[in-house]
N, C-alpha and C positions, 0 to 999 in steps of 0.2 A: 504492497497499500504505500501509496506517493504522500509523504509531506506536506504541508499545506502551513502559514503561521498568518496571523493578524494581528495587530493590535490596538486596542483605542488607548485616550489622550482623556485624561477625566478633568474635564474644563468647561466640562457644560452637561446640561443635560443634553438625554441620550430623544431623541424626538424621532416617529413617523419614517423621516423620511431614514435614520439610521436605520431602521427597524428592515423597514420593507427590502431601501440600496444596500445590507449588510448581512443583519442579524439575519431575517430571512432564511441566504444564501447558508449562512457555515450552520444552521441545523441542517440545513441537505450534505452540506461537505462533506459533516461530521460523518456521513454513512457512506462515505466514498472514498478516504482523507484520510491520513491521520494527521488528527485536526492540534496544532497550536494556536492559542491564544491569550496574548499576557493586555494589562492591567498599563499602561504606559505611566510610569506616575513620576519616573524622574523623568522623560519629558516636560509634565506639569506647569515645574517652574523654572521655563528660561522668561512667562513674562509673572508677573507678581501674581501670589494668589494664600487665600488665607489657606494656614494644615487644617483650622474645626470644617473646610470647608473640601479640600485636598478630602480629607477620610472621607465625608459623608459624599460627597460625590462616587470614590473607589465603591464605597459600602453599596450606592445604588446602581449601579454598573455593573458588578459581578450578580446584584440578587435579578437586576432584568433580561443580562444574559440566560440566567438558571432556568428565567419567570415564560424565555422564551424557547426554552427546548434548549437551549445549551447543555446536550450531559456531560454532567465531568466525570463520568463512565467512558465514553468515549473520546473525548477533549477533554486539552491540559489545558487551564485552565489558571494563572494563576499574575504574579503580582512580577512590573521587571525590578522593583527591589529587594524583592527577596532574591535572588541571581544575581549573587556581587559579579559574577564575567562580565554580564551587561557593561557598568562604569569600566571593566578592567580592561575590555576587550575594544570596549567604546574609543578609550585615548591612546589605543593602537590605530584602532583607525582613524586615528585627529590625524598623525602622525603617518597614515598615508596617503593625506586627502593635503591638494594645493591651496591655496586662499584665488584664486578664480572660479576652482569649481564651485568652491561656498557661494563667492562674491554671484551665483550664476541661477542658485539653488532661489525658488519662490517666495519663502515668507521675506527671506530679509532683504529680497533686492526691491519687494512692494514694499517692505517698513521706512526702506532706503527711498526707494523712489518718489514716499510720501513724504521725507521731509523729518519721520519722526523720527523723538530723539530718547535717549536711555536705554537703546538697544545693549540684551546682554552678549554677554559672550558664549554665554550657555547659547540664545538661539542664531549668532554664527554655523556652531561648531553642531549642533544635534543633525543631522544629515551625517555627521561621520557616526554617533552611537547608533541614532537606527538604523544603518548601515551593519554597527555590530550586532544589535537585536535580529536580524534576519540569521546574517552568518554564521553568528551561533548554533543553530539547529538545522544548519545544511538543509531548508525549504526546499522542493518545486517551486512550490506556488505561493505567490505574491499575491493575495486583492486589493485589485487596486482603481480606487475613478480614477481620471486622468490628471487630478490636479498634483496624487503622490507618487506618479506611473517617475520623472525624472531621480523618485528616490531610490528606487528601485535599481534606475539606466546607475544613478551614482552607485550606488554596491555593487553590481555586478565590477565597476568599472577597479572599485575598488578590491574586491574576493579577486579581480585576473592581476590587479597590479600586485597584491598579495604573492599569487601565487609563481610568477616570473619570477619573483627577487627571493623567495623560502621554502619553492616546489610545492604545487599540489598541497592545499589546506582545505581550500574552501570550493564547495556547490555554487554556481552562478544561479542564482531565482532566477523566476522566470511570471515575468507579472501579468498576473489574472487580471485582465479588463473584465468591471461590471458588463452585464450586457444590457443593447439598448432595451427604452423602457422601465428601469429602477430606477430610475433616479426621478427623486422626488421633489417637488417645485415650491415655491412661496405657497402661501395661501392670498400673498396680498401682491407680490409683485412676482406671477410666475414663470418668467421670464431669471429668473432667479435663484440660483438650488435651496432647499428649505437648509438652516445652517442650528447649529446649537449658539452661533454669536449674532442672529441674526438680529439687525436693532427693534423693528417691532412684530410687541409681542403675537397682536392677531393671524400673522404669517407664520409661524413653526406653533406644530402641537409637539407640545411635549409629553413623555409616555407617562410621566407622571403627574399631566395636567389632569384632574379633575375630568370624569367626562361628559359633564354636560358643557363644561367653559370649551373644551375641544368638541360637542357638538354647535354649540355657536359657532365658533370660531370657520366652519365650514360653512356655514349660512351664510357666515359676511365673508366668505371666497370671489375675488376678481373673478368675472365671465368676462365677459363679450356683450354685443350690439345686434350681434349674428341670427339668434334665437334658433338653434335648432343643431343639436346633438348632437353631435358625434364625432369622429380622430380625426382634431388634425392641429394636431402641435405648432406646425407655422400660423396657422391667421386668428387659435383661438386656444393661445397655451393653456390659459383655464380650469378649461373643461376636460382637457387633454387631460392633465395635471388631477383632474378630480375623478374622471375613467378609471386613470393608471391605480391610485388610493380602492376605488371600490374591488378593480380586479385585483390588487396584490392582495388583498383581504380574503377576499369573498372565496377568489377559485376560480371564481366567473372569467370567459374572456371578455375583453374588451368589445368582441364586437354582438356579442351576445346581451354586455347591459347598453351599448346604443342599441339593437336592436326594441330593447326592451324597454326600452323611454319612445323610444318614436312616436314623432305627435306628441310630449310630454313639454311641461317648458320645463327650465333650470332651477323652479322653484325644488319642483318633487325630487327630481333629481338630487341637489343638496338637500335635502329632507332623508333622502335613502338612505347619502354617501353617508350620511351623521352620525345616522339611525347608526349602522355599522361603524365606525370610528368608533359612536360610541358603547359598543358589547361588543367589540375587542377591549380598549382601556379599559373597562368592569374586570372583566376576564384575565386579565394582563396584571393589572390590580392587586384581584384577590390573589395570586402564585404569589407573587415579588411579597405583600403585606404575612404573608406563611414564611418563607423565604426569611424575612428579616428576620417574624419572630420567633426563628427553630436555630440558631447559632451554627446554619448546614451554613457560611460564608467562608469562618474560620479552618472548619475541616475540607470545604472546597479547595482552599489556599496552601492550605500546608504540604494537603497529597498533593496538587500542582506543582509548588514549588522541588518537591521533591523528584520527581522528574524529571523537570527543568535542567533541576541542579545536578542531575546526575549523567543529561548530553552533553551543556552549557561546561563543564569543568571539565571533563574530558575533552574537548574545542580550544578552554584556553590554555590549558596544562602543553597540550600540544603548540600553540603558539608563543606561547614564554618562551616557547624550546626552543623556537626554531628562529624565533629572532634575539635568543642570547638571555633572556630575563635567567634561566635556570643555566646553575653552570656545569652540572652534572647534566649527563649526555644518557 
């Protein structure tokens, strides 16, 4: 079984877009691949964040992953900070990287272009740690969106550079791009991706939003003046986005949904999708609350850390030997 690795940074609340675009796919992948998923809490401090908020975000992420169907018997779920090898290999990868490469990375490039001040060295070098995160586990695939593809490309470059300098050590990972139709857009601006960092709260549905509030957001979603329910992302992005949400949560094809609402108005469509979202969040949050109260999280993380450390420590020992950190052969 080929290995797949994914991570998420605990810097905000998970959205419906995160569930449909990623988590839902991971639930399927865990039956097809040897899955490793970690909470990238070391990446979370590249920008200021309160310790209390980071702890709560981390717990919420784990509980929501489990509530969504991630099975710790099939998937190794762990905290990045519980595996020291991440930071160790991160430094080695930093020393393998060139300034020009890191200056081209999207986050640093966009922040400097916008004239932002107070940018930390961590924000500049975090792609090196991200490369280490991946290379420790020799995954065949890393599922990413288009905005993260360059990080996997840098990881491949660093792995190849290390292999050429010190001999074969790392597997070159392949980015697994998410398929068409799985990206969920803002309910208020359907040309932009639904994001944890969106400024307008009406545009994003958080997985921990009160279900009634989420339903209300669906009812106030931006649509258009065309007046026909059809899947046309270019001319009717708002309606296309709502149809995608309904299809993803119910399993019904978009074509079938369109046929079901033929001749009906946008209000009826929104009412139905609002109820779908309400029911989905109600069920998900009930499982989330049970998990948070059960103490399961600590057990899952302990078991995950043991499995992850076993693999990561073997890799870091090999790396340390090759670069000369260990004085015995």
